[in-house]
mmCIF file as gemmi writes it, N, C-alpha and C atoms, coordinates in Angstrom:
data_model
loop_
_atom_site.group_PDB
_atom_site.id
_atom_site.type_symbol
_atom_site.label_atom_id
_atom_site.label_alt_id
_atom_site.label_comp_id
_atom_site.label_asym_id
_atom_site.label_entity_id
_atom_site.label_seq_id
_atom_site.pdbx_PDB_ins_code
_atom_site.Cartn_x
_atom_site.Cartn_y
_atom_site.Cartn_z
_atom_site.occupancy
_atom_site.B_iso_or_equiv
_atom_site.pdbx_formal_charge
_atom_site.auth_seq_id
_atom_site.auth_asym_id
_atom_site.pdbx_PDB_model_num
ATOM 1 N N . MET Axp A 1 ? 166.39 212.682 -29.882 1 0 ? 1 A 1
ATOM 2 C CA . MET Axp A 1 ? 165.401 212.58 -28.818 1 0 ? 1 A 1
ATOM 3 C C . MET Axp A 1 ? 164.528 211.34 -29.005 1 0 ? 1 A 1
ATOM 4 N N . TRP Axp A 2 ? 164.646 210.655 -30.116 1 0 ? 2 A 1
ATOM 5 C CA . TRP Axp A 2 ? 163.826 209.473 -30.307 1 0 ? 2 A 1
ATOM 6 C C . TRP Axp A 2 ? 164.573 208.462 -31.158 1 0 ? 2 A 1
ATOM 7 N N . ASP Axp A 3 ? 164.108 207.253 -31.094 1 0 ? 3 A 1
ATOM 8 C CA . ASP Axp A 3 ? 164.607 206.195 -31.966 1 0 ? 3 A 1
ATOM 9 C C . ASP Axp A 3 ? 163.399 205.345 -32.331 1 0 ? 3 A 1
ATOM 10 N N . GLU Axp A 4 ? 163.638 204.28 -33.053 1 0 ? 4 A 1
ATOM 11 C CA . GLU Axp A 4 ? 162.516 203.465 -33.528 1 0 ? 4 A 1
ATOM 12 C C . GLU Axp A 4 ? 161.652 202.94 -32.383 1 0 ? 4 A 1
ATOM 13 N N . ASP Axp A 5 ? 162.279 202.476 -31.315 1 0 ? 5 A 1
ATOM 14 C CA . ASP Axp A 5 ? 161.518 201.939 -30.179 1 0 ? 5 A 1
ATOM 15 C C . ASP Axp A 5 ? 160.692 203.018 -29.482 1 0 ? 5 A 1
ATOM 16 N N . ILE Axp A 6 ? 161.248 204.21 -29.353 1 0 ? 6 A 1
ATOM 17 C CA . ILE Axp A 6 ? 160.508 205.316 -28.736 1 0 ? 6 A 1
ATOM 18 C C . ILE Axp A 6 ? 159.357 205.742 -29.649 1 0 ? 6 A 1
ATOM 19 N N . ARG Axp A 7 ? 159.589 205.788 -30.954 1 0 ? 7 A 1
ATOM 20 C CA . ARG Axp A 7 ? 158.505 206.113 -31.894 1 0 ? 7 A 1
ATOM 21 C C . ARG Axp A 7 ? 157.365 205.118 -31.751 1 0 ? 7 A 1
ATOM 22 N N . ARG Axp A 8 ? 157.717 203.852 -31.649 1 0 ? 8 A 1
ATOM 23 C CA . ARG Axp A 8 ? 156.692 202.809 -31.488 1 0 ? 8 A 1
ATOM 24 C C . ARG Axp A 8 ? 155.902 203.014 -30.203 1 0 ? 8 A 1
ATOM 25 N N . LYS Axp A 9 ? 156.6 203.348 -29.121 1 0 ? 9 A 1
ATOM 26 C CA . LYS Axp A 9 ? 155.936 203.571 -27.82 1 0 ? 9 A 1
ATOM 27 C C . LYS Axp A 9 ? 154.863 204.644 -27.92 1 0 ? 9 A 1
ATOM 28 N N . TYR Axp A 10 ? 155.164 205.699 -28.681 1 0 ? 10 A 1
ATOM 29 C CA . TYR Axp A 10 ? 154.221 206.811 -28.805 1 0 ? 10 A 1
ATOM 30 C C . TYR Axp A 10 ? 153.354 206.731 -30.048 1 0 ? 10 A 1
ATOM 31 N N . GLY Axp A 11 ? 153.549 205.724 -30.865 1 0 ? 11 A 1
ATOM 32 C CA . GLY Axp A 11 ? 152.703 205.506 -32.028 1 0 ? 11 A 1
ATOM 33 C C . GLY Axp A 11 ? 152.845 206.559 -33.107 1 0 ? 11 A 1
ATOM 34 N N . VAL Axp A 12 ? 154.076 207.014 -33.339 1 0 ? 12 A 1
ATOM 35 C CA . VAL Axp A 12 ? 154.303 208.006 -34.386 1 0 ? 12 A 1
ATOM 36 C C . VAL Axp A 12 ? 155.272 207.449 -35.421 1 0 ? 12 A 1
ATOM 37 N N . GLY Axp A 13 ? 155.178 207.962 -36.638 1 0 ? 13 A 1
ATOM 38 C CA . GLY Axp A 13 ? 156.035 207.503 -37.72 1 0 ? 13 A 1
ATOM 39 C C . GLY Axp A 13 ? 157.397 208.167 -37.701 1 0 ? 13 A 1
ATOM 40 N N . GLY Axp A 14 ? 158.283 207.731 -38.593 1 0 ? 14 A 1
ATOM 41 C CA . GLY Axp A 14 ? 159.644 208.209 -38.636 1 0 ? 14 A 1
ATOM 42 C C . GLY Axp A 14 ? 159.864 209.406 -39.544 1 0 ? 14 A 1
ATOM 43 N N . SER Axp A 15 ? 158.797 210.042 -39.997 1 0 ? 15 A 1
ATOM 44 C CA . SER Axp A 15 ? 158.911 211.191 -40.889 1 0 ? 15 A 1
ATOM 45 C C . SER Axp A 15 ? 159.031 212.486 -40.089 1 0 ? 15 A 1
ATOM 46 N N . ALA Axp A 16 ? 159.228 213.576 -40.814 1 0 ? 16 A 1
ATOM 47 C CA . ALA Axp A 16 ? 159.256 214.89 -40.164 1 0 ? 16 A 1
ATOM 48 C C . ALA Axp A 16 ? 157.913 215.179 -39.489 1 0 ? 16 A 1
ATOM 49 N N . THR Axp A 17 ? 156.833 214.776 -40.125 1 0 ? 17 A 1
ATOM 50 C CA . THR Axp A 17 ? 155.505 214.957 -39.536 1 0 ? 17 A 1
ATOM 51 C C . THR Axp A 17 ? 155.386 214.128 -38.259 1 0 ? 17 A 1
ATOM 52 N N . GLY Axp A 18 ? 155.912 212.911 -38.283 1 0 ? 18 A 1
ATOM 53 C CA . GLY Axp A 18 ? 155.891 212.064 -37.088 1 0 ? 18 A 1
ATOM 54 C C . GLY Axp A 18 ? 156.687 212.677 -35.948 1 0 ? 18 A 1
ATOM 55 N N . TYR Axp A 19 ? 157.822 213.278 -36.277 1 0 ? 19 A 1
ATOM 56 C CA . TYR Axp A 19 ? 158.647 213.916 -35.249 1 0 ? 19 A 1
ATOM 57 C C . TYR Axp A 19 ? 157.917 215.103 -34.641 1 0 ? 19 A 1
ATOM 58 N N . LEU Axp A 20 ? 157.255 215.899 -35.474 1 0 ? 20 A 1
ATOM 59 C CA . LEU Axp A 20 ? 156.479 217.027 -34.966 1 0 ? 20 A 1
ATOM 60 C C . LEU Axp A 20 ? 155.36 216.535 -34.053 1 0 ? 20 A 1
ATOM 61 N N . GLU Axp A 21 ? 154.695 215.462 -34.453 1 0 ? 21 A 1
ATOM 62 C CA . GLU Axp A 21 ? 153.643 214.862 -33.625 1 0 ? 21 A 1
ATOM 63 C C . GLU Axp A 21 ? 154.219 214.394 -32.288 1 0 ? 21 A 1
ATOM 64 N N . PHE Axp A 22 ? 155.381 213.774 -32.33 1 0 ? 22 A 1
ATOM 65 C CA . PHE Axp A 22 ? 156.058 213.315 -31.119 1 0 ? 22 A 1
ATOM 66 C C . PHE Axp A 22 ? 156.359 214.49 -30.192 1 0 ? 22 A 1
ATOM 67 N N . LEU Axp A 23 ? 156.918 215.564 -30.749 1 0 ? 23 A 1
ATOM 68 C CA . LEU Axp A 23 ? 157.232 216.739 -29.929 1 0 ? 23 A 1
ATOM 69 C C . LEU Axp A 23 ? 155.984 217.343 -29.298 1 0 ? 23 A 1
ATOM 70 N N . LYS Axp A 24 ? 154.898 217.374 -30.042 1 0 ? 24 A 1
ATOM 71 C CA . LYS Axp A 24 ? 153.635 217.888 -29.505 1 0 ? 24 A 1
ATOM 72 C C . LYS Axp A 24 ? 153.145 217.005 -28.35 1 0 ? 24 A 1
ATOM 73 N N . LYS Axp A 25 ? 153.277 215.687 -28.503 1 0 ? 25 A 1
ATOM 74 C CA . LYS Axp A 25 ? 152.888 214.769 -27.423 1 0 ? 25 A 1
ATOM 75 C C . LYS Axp A 25 ? 153.74 214.999 -26.183 1 0 ? 25 A 1
ATOM 76 N N . MET Axp A 26 ? 155.04 215.199 -26.382 1 0 ? 26 A 1
ATOM 77 C CA . MET Axp A 26 ? 155.929 215.445 -25.241 1 0 ? 26 A 1
ATOM 78 C C . MET Axp A 26 ? 155.545 216.739 -24.536 1 0 ? 26 A 1
ATOM 79 N N . LYS Axp A 27 ? 155.222 217.76 -25.303 1 0 ? 27 A 1
ATOM 80 C CA . LYS Axp A 27 ? 154.812 219.042 -24.724 1 0 ? 27 A 1
ATOM 81 C C . LYS Axp A 27 ? 153.53 218.879 -23.906 1 0 ? 27 A 1
ATOM 82 N N . GLU Axp A 28 ? 152.56 218.157 -24.447 1 0 ? 28 A 1
ATOM 83 C CA . GLU Axp A 28 ? 151.294 217.926 -23.738 1 0 ? 28 A 1
ATOM 84 C C . GLU Axp A 28 ? 151.518 217.151 -22.441 1 0 ? 28 A 1
ATOM 85 N N . GLU Axp A 29 ? 152.316 216.101 -22.503 1 0 ? 29 A 1
ATOM 86 C CA . GLU Axp A 29 ? 152.565 215.295 -21.311 1 0 ? 29 A 1
ATOM 87 C C . GLU Axp A 29 ? 153.325 216.087 -20.257 1 0 ? 29 A 1
ATOM 88 N N . LEU Axp A 30 ? 154.292 216.882 -20.687 1 0 ? 30 A 1
ATOM 89 C CA . LEU Axp A 30 ? 155.048 217.704 -19.741 1 0 ? 30 A 1
ATOM 90 C C . LEU Axp A 30 ? 154.143 218.745 -19.102 1 0 ? 30 A 1
ATOM 91 N N . LYS Axp A 31 ? 153.316 219.406 -19.888 1 0 ? 31 A 1
ATOM 92 C CA . LYS Axp A 31 ? 152.382 220.416 -19.362 1 0 ? 31 A 1
ATOM 93 C C . LYS Axp A 31 ? 151.468 219.793 -18.319 1 0 ? 31 A 1
ATOM 94 N N . GLU Axp A 32 ? 150.928 218.635 -18.614 1 0 ? 32 A 1
ATOM 95 C CA . GLU Axp A 32 ? 150.036 217.948 -17.682 1 0 ? 32 A 1
ATOM 96 C C . GLU Axp A 32 ? 150.768 217.591 -16.383 1 0 ? 32 A 1
ATOM 97 N N . ALA Axp A 33 ? 151.977 217.08 -16.497 1 0 ? 33 A 1
ATOM 98 C CA . ALA Axp A 33 ? 152.745 216.705 -15.307 1 0 ? 33 A 1
ATOM 99 C C . ALA Axp A 33 ? 153.076 217.931 -14.459 1 0 ? 33 A 1
ATOM 100 N N . LEU Axp A 34 ? 153.467 219.034 -15.101 1 0 ? 34 A 1
ATOM 101 C CA . LEU Axp A 34 ? 153.78 220.251 -14.353 1 0 ? 34 A 1
ATOM 102 C C . LEU Axp A 34 ? 152.537 220.816 -13.675 1 0 ? 34 A 1
ATOM 103 N N . GLU Axp A 35 ? 151.406 220.784 -14.369 1 0 ? 35 A 1
ATOM 104 C CA . GLU Axp A 35 ? 150.155 221.268 -13.782 1 0 ? 35 A 1
ATOM 105 C C . GLU Axp A 35 ? 149.774 220.448 -12.544 1 0 ? 35 A 1
ATOM 106 N N . GLU Axp A 36 ? 149.871 219.135 -12.653 1 0 ? 36 A 1
ATOM 107 C CA . GLU Axp A 36 ? 149.528 218.262 -11.531 1 0 ? 36 A 1
ATOM 108 C C . GLU Axp A 36 ? 150.437 218.522 -10.33 1 0 ? 36 A 1
ATOM 109 N N . GLU Axp A 37 ? 151.734 218.655 -10.573 1 0 ? 37 A 1
ATOM 110 C CA . GLU Axp A 37 ? 152.67 218.889 -9.478 1 0 ? 37 A 1
ATOM 111 C C . GLU Axp A 37 ? 152.485 220.276 -8.89 1 0 ? 37 A 1
ATOM 112 N N . ALA Axp A 38 ? 152.165 221.259 -9.705 1 0 ? 38 A 1
ATOM 113 C CA . ALA Axp A 38 ? 151.907 222.609 -9.207 1 0 ? 38 A 1
ATOM 114 C C . ALA Axp A 38 ? 150.685 222.621 -8.29 1 0 ? 38 A 1
ATOM 115 N N . LYS Axp A 39 ? 149.645 221.927 -8.676 1 0 ? 39 A 1
ATOM 116 C CA . LYS Axp A 39 ? 148.445 221.827 -7.827 1 0 ? 39 A 1
ATOM 117 C C . LYS Axp A 39 ? 148.768 221.113 -6.518 1 0 ? 39 A 1
ATOM 118 N N . ARG Axp A 40 ? 149.533 220.045 -6.617 1 0 ? 40 A 1
ATOM 119 C CA . ARG Axp A 40 ? 149.866 219.257 -5.435 1 0 ? 40 A 1
ATOM 120 C C . ARG Axp A 40 ? 150.71 220.045 -4.44 1 0 ? 40 A 1
ATOM 121 N N . THR Axp A 41 ? 151.637 220.85 -4.948 1 0 ? 41 A 1
ATOM 122 C CA . THR Axp A 41 ? 152.58 221.544 -4.072 1 0 ? 41 A 1
ATOM 123 C C . THR Axp A 41 ? 152.213 222.993 -3.779 1 0 ? 41 A 1
ATOM 124 N N . GLY Axp A 42 ? 151.28 223.558 -4.554 1 0 ? 42 A 1
ATOM 125 C CA . GLY Axp A 42 ? 150.941 224.962 -4.384 1 0 ? 42 A 1
ATOM 126 C C . GLY Axp A 42 ? 151.968 225.907 -4.985 1 0 ? 42 A 1
ATOM 127 N N . LYS Axp A 43 ? 152.856 225.387 -5.802 1 0 ? 43 A 1
ATOM 128 C CA . LYS Axp A 43 ? 153.894 226.185 -6.479 1 0 ? 43 A 1
ATOM 129 C C . LYS Axp A 43 ? 153.438 226.487 -7.901 1 0 ? 43 A 1
ATOM 130 N N . SER Axp A 44 ? 154.128 227.418 -8.545 1 0 ? 44 A 1
ATOM 131 C CA . SER Axp A 44 ? 153.847 227.691 -9.957 1 0 ? 44 A 1
ATOM 132 C C . SER Axp A 44 ? 154.481 226.593 -10.811 1 0 ? 44 A 1
ATOM 133 N N . GLU Axp A 45 ? 154.004 226.461 -12.034 1 0 ? 45 A 1
ATOM 134 C CA . GLU Axp A 45 ? 154.585 225.473 -12.946 1 0 ? 45 A 1
ATOM 135 C C . GLU Axp A 45 ? 156.059 225.782 -13.191 1 0 ? 45 A 1
ATOM 136 N N . ARG Axp A 46 ? 156.406 227.041 -13.277 1 0 ? 46 A 1
ATOM 137 C CA . ARG Axp A 46 ? 157.804 227.426 -13.486 1 0 ? 46 A 1
ATOM 138 C C . ARG Axp A 46 ? 158.664 226.99 -12.296 1 0 ? 46 A 1
ATOM 139 N N . GLU Axp A 47 ? 158.151 227.213 -11.084 1 0 ? 47 A 1
ATOM 140 C CA . GLU Axp A 47 ? 158.899 226.79 -9.891 1 0 ? 47 A 1
ATOM 141 C C . GLU Axp A 47 ? 159.081 225.281 -9.866 1 0 ? 47 A 1
ATOM 142 N N . VAL Axp A 48 ? 158.045 224.563 -10.246 1 0 ? 48 A 1
ATOM 143 C CA . VAL Axp A 48 ? 158.119 223.104 -10.29 1 0 ? 48 A 1
ATOM 144 C C . VAL Axp A 48 ? 159.177 222.671 -11.311 1 0 ? 48 A 1
ATOM 145 N N . ALA Axp A 49 ? 159.146 223.267 -12.498 1 0 ? 49 A 1
ATOM 146 C CA . ALA Axp A 49 ? 160.114 222.91 -13.541 1 0 ? 49 A 1
ATOM 147 C C . ALA Axp A 49 ? 161.541 223.208 -13.088 1 0 ? 49 A 1
ATOM 148 N N . GLU Axp A 50 ? 161.752 224.346 -12.467 1 0 ? 50 A 1
ATOM 149 C CA . GLU Axp A 50 ? 163.089 224.706 -11.992 1 0 ? 50 A 1
ATOM 150 C C . GLU Axp A 50 ? 163.571 223.721 -10.93 1 0 ? 50 A 1
ATOM 151 N N . ARG Axp A 51 ? 162.681 223.329 -10.032 1 0 ? 51 A 1
ATOM 152 C CA . ARG Axp A 51 ? 163.059 222.373 -8.986 1 0 ? 51 A 1
ATOM 153 C C . ARG Axp A 51 ? 163.415 221.027 -9.589 1 0 ? 51 A 1
ATOM 154 N N . ILE Axp A 52 ? 162.619 220.581 -10.526 1 0 ? 52 A 1
ATOM 155 C CA . ILE Axp A 52 ? 162.881 219.287 -11.179 1 0 ? 52 A 1
ATOM 156 C C . ILE Axp A 52 ? 164.238 219.305 -11.872 1 0 ? 52 A 1
ATOM 157 N N . CYS Axp A 53 ? 164.518 220.364 -12.615 1 0 ? 53 A 1
ATOM 158 C CA . CYS Axp A 53 ? 165.783 220.446 -13.356 1 0 ? 53 A 1
ATOM 159 C C . CYS Axp A 53 ? 166.98 220.54 -12.421 1 0 ? 53 A 1
ATOM 160 N N . LYS Axp A 54 ? 166.785 221.142 -11.272 1 0 ? 54 A 1
ATOM 161 C CA . LYS Axp A 54 ? 167.897 221.315 -10.343 1 0 ? 54 A 1
ATOM 162 C C . LYS Axp A 54 ? 168.081 220.116 -9.42 1 0 ? 54 A 1
ATOM 163 N N . GLU Axp A 55 ? 166.987 219.588 -8.891 1 0 ? 55 A 1
ATOM 164 C CA . GLU Axp A 55 ? 167.08 218.587 -7.831 1 0 ? 55 A 1
ATOM 165 C C . GLU Axp A 55 ? 166.955 217.152 -8.302 1 0 ? 55 A 1
ATOM 166 N N . LEU Axp A 56 ? 166.019 216.863 -9.147 1 0 ? 56 A 1
ATOM 167 C CA . LEU Axp A 56 ? 165.722 215.471 -9.486 1 0 ? 56 A 1
ATOM 168 C C . LEU Axp A 56 ? 166.904 214.715 -10.067 1 0 ? 56 A 1
ATOM 169 N N . PRO Axp A 57 ? 167.583 215.256 -11.071 1 0 ? 57 A 1
ATOM 170 C CA . PRO Axp A 57 ? 168.685 214.466 -11.639 1 0 ? 57 A 1
ATOM 171 C C . PRO Axp A 57 ? 169.766 214.132 -10.621 1 0 ? 57 A 1
ATOM 172 N N . SER Axp A 58 ? 170.132 215.089 -9.797 1 0 ? 58 A 1
ATOM 173 C CA . SER Axp A 58 ? 171.216 214.813 -8.857 1 0 ? 58 A 1
ATOM 174 C C . SER Axp A 58 ? 170.773 213.846 -7.766 1 0 ? 58 A 1
ATOM 175 N N . LYS Axp A 59 ? 169.514 213.895 -7.372 1 0 ? 59 A 1
ATOM 176 C CA . LYS Axp A 59 ? 169.033 212.952 -6.355 1 0 ? 59 A 1
ATOM 177 C C . LYS Axp A 59 ? 168.972 211.534 -6.902 1 0 ? 59 A 1
ATOM 178 N N . LYS Axp A 60 ? 168.55 211.398 -8.137 1 0 ? 60 A 1
ATOM 179 C CA . LYS Axp A 60 ? 168.366 210.074 -8.717 1 0 ? 60 A 1
ATOM 180 C C . LYS Axp A 60 ? 169.629 209.522 -9.373 1 0 ? 60 A 1
ATOM 181 N N . LEU Axp A 61 ? 170.433 210.399 -9.965 1 0 ? 61 A 1
ATOM 182 C CA . LEU Axp A 61 ? 171.543 209.937 -10.787 1 0 ? 61 A 1
ATOM 183 C C . LEU Axp A 61 ? 172.918 210.323 -10.273 1 0 ? 61 A 1
ATOM 184 N N . GLY Axp A 62 ? 172.99 211.198 -9.3 1 0 ? 62 A 1
ATOM 185 C CA . GLY Axp A 62 ? 174.28 211.633 -8.777 1 0 ? 62 A 1
ATOM 186 C C . GLY Axp A 62 ? 174.617 213.052 -9.181 1 0 ? 62 A 1
ATOM 187 N N . ARG Axp A 63 ? 175.619 213.602 -8.548 1 0 ? 63 A 1
ATOM 188 C CA . ARG Axp A 63 ? 175.952 215.011 -8.723 1 0 ? 63 A 1
ATOM 189 C C . ARG Axp A 63 ? 176.339 215.393 -10.147 1 0 ? 63 A 1
ATOM 190 N N . GLY Axp A 64 ? 176.824 214.48 -10.916 1 0 ? 64 A 1
ATOM 191 C CA . GLY Axp A 64 ? 177.21 214.79 -12.288 1 0 ? 64 A 1
ATOM 192 C C . GLY Axp A 64 ? 176.039 215.097 -13.2 1 0 ? 64 A 1
ATOM 193 N N . TYR Axp A 65 ? 174.841 214.925 -12.709 1 0 ? 65 A 1
ATOM 194 C CA . TYR Axp A 65 ? 173.652 215.106 -13.533 1 0 ? 65 A 1
ATOM 195 C C . TYR Axp A 65 ? 172.791 216.278 -13.09 1 0 ? 65 A 1
ATOM 196 N N . ASP Axp A 66 ? 173.353 217.224 -12.364 1 0 ? 66 A 1
ATOM 197 C CA . ASP Axp A 66 ? 172.517 218.334 -11.913 1 0 ? 66 A 1
ATOM 198 C C . ASP Axp A 66 ? 172.345 219.383 -13.008 1 0 ? 66 A 1
ATOM 199 N N . ARG Axp A 67 ? 171.258 220.133 -12.902 1 0 ? 67 A 1
ATOM 200 C CA . ARG Axp A 67 ? 170.932 221.258 -13.781 1 0 ? 67 A 1
ATOM 201 C C . ARG Axp A 67 ? 170.678 220.859 -15.236 1 0 ? 67 A 1
ATOM 202 N N . LYS Axp A 68 ? 169.944 219.818 -15.471 1 0 ? 68 A 1
ATOM 203 C CA . LYS Axp A 68 ? 169.565 219.445 -16.832 1 0 ? 68 A 1
ATOM 204 C C . LYS Axp A 68 ? 168.321 220.224 -17.241 1 0 ? 68 A 1
ATOM 205 N N . THR Axp A 69 ? 168.135 220.345 -18.541 1 0 ? 69 A 1
ATOM 206 C CA . THR Axp A 69 ? 166.921 220.975 -19.044 1 0 ? 69 A 1
ATOM 207 C C . THR Axp A 69 ? 165.782 219.961 -19.02 1 0 ? 69 A 1
ATOM 208 N N . LEU Axp A 70 ? 164.548 220.465 -19.072 1 0 ? 70 A 1
ATOM 209 C CA . LEU Axp A 70 ? 163.401 219.557 -19.139 1 0 ? 70 A 1
ATOM 210 C C . LEU Axp A 70 ? 163.469 218.702 -20.406 1 0 ? 70 A 1
ATOM 211 N N . ALA Axp A 71 ? 163.901 219.271 -21.504 1 0 ? 71 A 1
ATOM 212 C CA . ALA Axp A 71 ? 164 218.501 -22.747 1 0 ? 71 A 1
ATOM 213 C C . ALA Axp A 71 ? 164.962 217.327 -22.582 1 0 ? 71 A 1
ATOM 214 N N . LYS Axp A 72 ? 166.092 217.557 -21.926 1 0 ? 72 A 1
ATOM 215 C CA . LYS Axp A 72 ? 167.064 216.482 -21.712 1 0 ? 72 A 1
ATOM 216 C C . LYS Axp A 72 ? 166.495 215.419 -20.777 1 0 ? 72 A 1
ATOM 217 N N . LEU Axp A 73 ? 165.775 215.835 -19.747 1 0 ? 73 A 1
ATOM 218 C CA . LEU Axp A 73 ? 165.169 214.864 -18.831 1 0 ? 73 A 1
ATOM 219 C C . LEU Axp A 73 ? 164.119 214.014 -19.545 1 0 ? 73 A 1
ATOM 220 N N . ILE Axp A 74 ? 163.33 214.63 -20.422 1 0 ? 74 A 1
ATOM 221 C CA . ILE Axp A 74 ? 162.343 213.878 -21.2 1 0 ? 74 A 1
ATOM 222 C C . ILE Axp A 74 ? 163.052 212.872 -22.101 1 0 ? 74 A 1
ATOM 223 N N . ASP Axp A 75 ? 164.113 213.323 -22.748 1 0 ? 75 A 1
ATOM 224 C CA . ASP Axp A 75 ? 164.902 212.464 -23.615 1 0 ? 75 A 1
ATOM 225 C C . ASP Axp A 75 ? 165.41 211.243 -22.855 1 0 ? 75 A 1
ATOM 226 N N . GLU Axp A 76 ? 166.014 211.47 -21.705 1 0 ? 76 A 1
ATOM 227 C CA . GLU Axp A 76 ? 166.563 210.372 -20.912 1 0 ? 76 A 1
ATOM 228 C C . GLU Axp A 76 ? 165.465 209.479 -20.349 1 0 ? 76 A 1
ATOM 229 N N . TYR Axp A 77 ? 164.364 210.073 -19.937 1 0 ? 77 A 1
ATOM 230 C CA . TYR Axp A 77 ? 163.24 209.283 -19.43 1 0 ? 77 A 1
ATOM 231 C C . TYR Axp A 77 ? 162.737 208.33 -20.518 1 0 ? 77 A 1
ATOM 232 N N . ASN Axp A 78 ? 162.483 208.855 -21.719 1 0 ? 78 A 1
ATOM 233 C CA . ASN Axp A 78 ? 161.983 208.005 -22.806 1 0 ? 78 A 1
ATOM 234 C C . ASN Axp A 78 ? 162.957 206.888 -23.127 1 0 ? 78 A 1
ATOM 235 N N . TRP Axp A 79 ? 164.256 207.21 -23.191 1 0 ? 79 A 1
ATOM 236 C CA . TRP Axp A 79 ? 165.234 206.175 -23.476 1 0 ? 79 A 1
ATOM 237 C C . TRP Axp A 79 ? 165.223 205.111 -22.381 1 0 ? 79 A 1
ATOM 238 N N . TRP Axp A 80 ? 165.176 205.539 -21.127 1 0 ? 80 A 1
ATOM 239 C CA . TRP Axp A 80 ? 165.206 204.602 -20.008 1 0 ? 80 A 1
ATOM 240 C C . TRP Axp A 80 ? 163.971 203.705 -20.012 1 0 ? 80 A 1
ATOM 241 N N . VAL Axp A 81 ? 162.804 204.283 -20.215 1 0 ? 81 A 1
ATOM 242 C CA . VAL Axp A 81 ? 161.563 203.501 -20.199 1 0 ? 81 A 1
ATOM 243 C C . VAL Axp A 81 ? 161.575 202.449 -21.304 1 0 ? 81 A 1
ATOM 244 N N . VAL Axp A 82 ? 162.047 202.82 -22.467 1 0 ? 82 A 1
ATOM 245 C CA . VAL Axp A 82 ? 161.998 201.906 -23.617 1 0 ? 82 A 1
ATOM 246 C C . VAL Axp A 82 ? 163.131 200.88 -23.582 1 0 ? 82 A 1
ATOM 247 N N . HIS Axp A 83 ? 164.319 201.283 -23.137 1 0 ? 83 A 1
ATOM 248 C CA . HIS Axp A 83 ? 165.495 200.419 -23.263 1 0 ? 83 A 1
ATOM 249 C C . HIS Axp A 83 ? 165.99 199.785 -21.964 1 0 ? 83 A 1
ATOM 250 N N . ARG Axp A 84 ? 165.384 200.061 -20.858 1 0 ? 84 A 1
ATOM 251 C CA . ARG Axp A 84 ? 165.907 199.581 -19.583 1 0 ? 84 A 1
ATOM 252 C C . ARG Axp A 84 ? 165.905 198.067 -19.447 1 0 ? 84 A 1
ATOM 253 N N . SER Axp A 85 ? 165.013 197.398 -20.153 1 0 ? 85 A 1
ATOM 254 C CA . SER Axp A 85 ? 164.929 195.946 -20.009 1 0 ? 85 A 1
ATOM 255 C C . SER Axp A 85 ? 165.827 195.207 -20.996 1 0 ? 85 A 1
ATOM 256 N N . GLU Axp A 86 ? 166.522 195.932 -21.849 1 0 ? 86 A 1
ATOM 257 C CA . GLU Axp A 86 ? 167.362 195.26 -22.84 1 0 ? 86 A 1
ATOM 258 C C . GLU Axp A 86 ? 168.603 194.681 -22.238 1 0 ? 86 A 1
């Protein structure tokens, strides 16, 4: 779920403690994003998460990418943000 460039982006070290810190940051950011979208749409956070996992990947990436987990989407998002300009 991370590499050196992603660790640098989030300012965490390469140790087990750094990985735990990274996971906690991902959880916080995901919670905040789900809360914001739930408020915006009037849906529950669970409904928002289910919609994102079902609809977003296939709309953005094609039918082969439908039904991903939130963890996988976070993984791909971080990789894309850090490595897209390479």
